[in-house]
C-alpha positions in Angstrom: 0.0 -0.1 0.1 1.4 3.6 -0.6 1.8 5.0 2.9 2.2 8.7 3.9 3.5 10.4 7.2 0.4 11.6 9.1 0.1 15.7 9.9 1.3 16.5 13.2 -1.3 18.5 15.1 -0.7 22.3 15.6 -1.5 21.7 19.5 1.0 19.4 19.8 3.9 21.9 18.5 2.9 24.8 20.1 4.8 24.0 23.4 7.8 23.5 21.2 7.6 26.7 19.4 6.9 28.8 22.6 10.2 27.5 24.3 12.4 28.0 21.1 11.1 31.9 20.9 11.6 32.2 24.6 15.0 31.2 24.6 16.0 33.4 21.6 14.2 36.6 23.3 16.3 36.2 26.7 19.6 35.1 25.1 20.4 37.5 22.6 24.0 35.8 22.6 22.8 32.6 21.9 24.7 30.8 19.2 23.2 29.6 16.0 24.0 27.1 13.4 24.7 28.5 10.0 22.7 25.7 8.2 19.8 26.0 10.6 16.6 27.5 10.2 15.5 30.2 12.8 12.8 28.2 14.1 10.4 26.4 16.3 9.7 24.0 13.4 9.8 20.3 14.6 9.8 17.2 12.1 8.1 14.6 13.9 7.3 11.0 12.3 4.6 9.5 14.1 4.4 6.4 11.8 2.6 5.9 8.4 -1.2 5.6 7.7 -2.8 3.7 5.0 -4.9 5.3 2.1 -8.5 4.5 1.9 -9.3 1.0 0.3 -11.2 1.8 -3.0 -14.7 2.3 -2.7 -15.7 0.2 -5.9 -13.8 -3.0 -5.3 -16.9 -5.3 -5.3 -17.6 -4.1 -8.8 -14.3 -5.0 -10.3 -13.8 -8.3 -12.4 -11.0 -10.4 -11.3 -8.9 -13.2 -13.0 -8.0 -16.7 -11.5 -4.6 -16.2 -13.6 -3.6 -12.8 -12.5 -0.3 -11.8 -11.0 -0.5 -10.1 -7.7 1.7 -6.8 -7.4 3.4 -5.5 -4.5 1.7 -2.2 -4.9 4.0 -0.7 -7.9 3.9 3.1 -8.4 3.3 4.0 -12.0 2.4 7.2 -13.9 0.0 7.7 -16.7 1.8 8.4 -20.0 -1.3 8.2 -22.5 -3.5 11.0 -22.6 -6.4 8.8 -23.8 -6.3 6.4 -20.9 -9.2 4.8 -19.4 -9.7 2.5 -16.3 -12.4 -0.4 -16.8 -14.3 -2.5 -14.4 -13.1 -5.6 -16.6 -11.2 -6.6 -19.5 -11.5 -6.5 -22.4 -14.2 -4.3 -23.1 -15.6 -3.8 -19.6 -17.7 -0.7 -18.3 -15.7 2.8 -18.0 -14.7 3.3 -14.0 -12.7 6.8 -14.8 -10.9 8.5 -17.5 -7.1 9.2 -16.1 -5.3 12.2 -16.8 -1.9 12.2 -18.6 0.9 12.4 -15.6 -1.6 11.1 -13.2 0.1 8.9 -10.4 -1.5 5.2 -9.8 -0.8 2.3 -8.0 -0.6 -0.9 -9.8 -1.6 -4.0 -7.8 -2.4 -6.8 -10.0 -1.7 -7.8 -13.6 -3.7 -9.9 -16.2 -2.4 -10.6 -19.8 -1.6 -6.7 -21.1 -3.8 -5.3 -18.1 -2.8 -3.5 -14.9 -5.3 -3.6 -11.8 -4.7 0.3 -10.4 -6.0 2.2 -7.7 -6.1 6.1 -8.0 -7.8 9.2 -6.5 -11.6 9.5 -7.5 -11.8 12.2 -9.9 -15.3 13.2 -8.5 -14.0 13.0 -4.7 -10.3 13.2 -4.0 -10.8 11.9 -0.6 -11.8 8.6 -2.0 -10.0 5.9 -4.2 -11.2 3.9 -7.1 -9.8 1.0 -8.7 -9.9 -0.4 -12.4 -8.1 -2.1 -15.3 -5.5 -0.1 -17.3 -3.9 -1.1 -20.7 -0.2 -1.4 -20.5 0.1 0.9 -23.3 -1.2 3.7 -21.0 1.9 3.6 -19.3 3.9 4.0 -22.2 5.0 7.6 -23.8 4.1 8.4 -27.6 1.4 6.9 -30.0 0.3 3.4 -29.5 2.4 1.1 -31.9 0.6 -1.1 -34.6 1.2 -4.7 -34.0 3.7 -6.4 -36.3 1.9 -8.4 -39.2 3.2 -11.4 -37.9 1.7 -11.2 -34.7 -1.2 -13.7 -33.8 -3.1 -14.5 -31.1 -4.0 -17.9 -29.4 -7.2 -19.6 -31.2 -10.0 -18.7 -30.9 -8.8 -15.0 -29.9 -8.5 -12.2 -32.2 -6.9 -8.8 -32.4 -9.3 -6.3 -30.9 -9.0 -2.6 -29.9 -10.3 -0.7 -27.1 -9.6 2.9 -26.0 -6.8 2.9 -28.8 -5.0 -0.1 -27.2 -4.7 -3.3 -29.0 -5.1 -7.0 -27.3 -6.1 -10.5 -27.9 -9.7 -11.2 -26.9 -12.9 -13.6 -27.7 -15.4 -12.2 -29.9 -19.1 -13.7 -28.7 -22.6 -13.7 -29.5 -23.8 -15.2 -26.3 -22.2 -16.3 -22.7 -21.9 -20.1 -24.0 -19.2 -18.7 -26.5 -17.1 -17.7 -23.6 -14.4 -19.5 -21.3 -15.3 -20.5 -17.5 -16.2 -17.5 -15.5 -16.7 -14.9 -18.4 -19.6 -13.6 -20.1 -20.6 -12.3 -23.4 -21.0 -8.5 -22.1 -17.7 -6.5 -23.1 -17.6 -4.1 -26.1 -14.6 -3.6 -28.4 -13.5 -2.6 -32.0 -12.4 -5.3 -34.3 -8.9 -4.5 -35.4 -8.5 -4.3 -39.4 -5.2 -3.5 -41.1 -4.0 -1.3 -38.4 -7.3 0.7 -37.4 -10.4 0.2 -35.6 -13.1 -1.7 -37.1 -16.8 -2.5 -36.6 -17.8 -2.7 -33.1 -18.4 -6.3 -31.6 -19.2 -7.9 -28.3 -16.6 -9.6 -26.4 -16.2 -12.1 -23.4 -15.3 -10.5 -20.2 -15.4 -11.2 -16.6 -19.0 -9.6 -15.3 -18.6 -6.7 -12.7 -18.0 -8.2 -9.2 -17.3 -11.7 -10.7 -14.1 -13.9 -11.0 -13.0 -15.9 -14.0 -11.8 -19.6 -13.5 -7.8 -20.0 -13.1 -6.4 -22.1 -16.3 -7.4 -25.6 -16.6 -5.1 -28.6 -17.2 -2.5 -27.7 -14.6 -0.3 -30.8 -13.6 2.9 -30.4 -11.6 5.8 -31.5 -13.5 4.3 -30.9 -16.7 2.4 -27.6 -17.3 2.0 -25.3 -14.5 0.9 -21.7 -14.0 3.6 -18.8 -14.5 5.4 -17.0 -11.8 5.0 -13.8 -13.3 3.5 -12.5 -16.7 5.2 -14.6 -19.5 7.8 -15.8 -16.9 8.4 -19.7 -16.0 10.7 -21.4 -13.7 14.1 -22.7 -14.9 13.2 -25.9 -17.2 9.8 -24.4 -18.3 8.8 -22.8 -21.7 5.7 -20.3 -22.1 3.1 -21.8 -24.1 0.5 -20.1 -26.3 -2.1 -21.3 -23.6 -0.6 -18.9 -21.3 1.0 -22.0 -19.0 4.4 -22.9 -18.4 5.5 -26.3 -19.9 8.4 -28.6 -19.1 11.0 -28.4 -21.8 11.7 -31.7 -23.5 15.0 -31.1 -25.6 15.5 -34.8 -26.2 12.0 -35.8 -26.4 11.6 -38.3 -23.4 11.4 -35.9 -20.6 7.5 -35.8 -20.3 5.7 -37.7 -17.9 2.8 -39.9 -19.1 0.1 -39.0 -20.1 1.9 -35.7 -21.5 3.6 -35.7 -24.9 6.3 -33.6 -26.2 4.3 -31.7 -28.6 4.1 -28.1 -27.5 6.7 -25.1 -28.1 8.2 -22.3 -26.1 6.8 -19.2 -27.9 10.3 -17.4 -27.4 12.8 -19.8 -28.4 10.6 -22.6 -30.2 12.0 -25.4 -27.9 9.9 -28.3 -27.6 7.9 -28.6 -24.5 5.7 -31.2 -22.8 1.6 -30.8 -23.0 -1.3 -32.9 -21.7 
């Protein structure tokens, strides 16, 4: 959590100020330090206090495979950044100003869950999902023509940010825990195309964690796109045990997957 030192009460400082002033008045010859202020000012650290919890926490969609972050301070660099209650294509929570300070508390895919002051009441805080592009200065870069999304996802666009997501017509088209309630634009030849409905976590809901986890074969990442030594990151966003010799895979898995970065063979159920 972001912490700050509490204000010291004026009443607590008055006796100190009075004593300092009185001493200078009665002893004109009292020496002073060249670098000291003439004073009566005391610096008191009575311990930190914690910022208020976000008031809309119950309405934010969460993901079973999101990564918890240790309250990372960050600054919005994009003048078109928005925070949403879920991704991709969730409802708008607030528009964020360029240069605004936020705190990143979790990450899912290319989105950060952030807390920030409520634009309508600075004494309160809100939270919402913000695309990682919002923290990069300059215009959004078009994705390379060679970039692909894991099937059946496709490239979509929301708030001038590009990401992979599922287009849907009804809830049954969506993976576990998600519903067909998001809104985005299709991404066509480097530009936003027609509007589409997307799969997203409903307000206050939680998506199921990745399926098919098995110790020693395919496990959850230790951080976004990061795996333990000896494992490779797959298109299914899981870490798969590498099998460079073809015979390292415990049954019933097989050496058929590939590390998306190195292309090395990996085990898959």
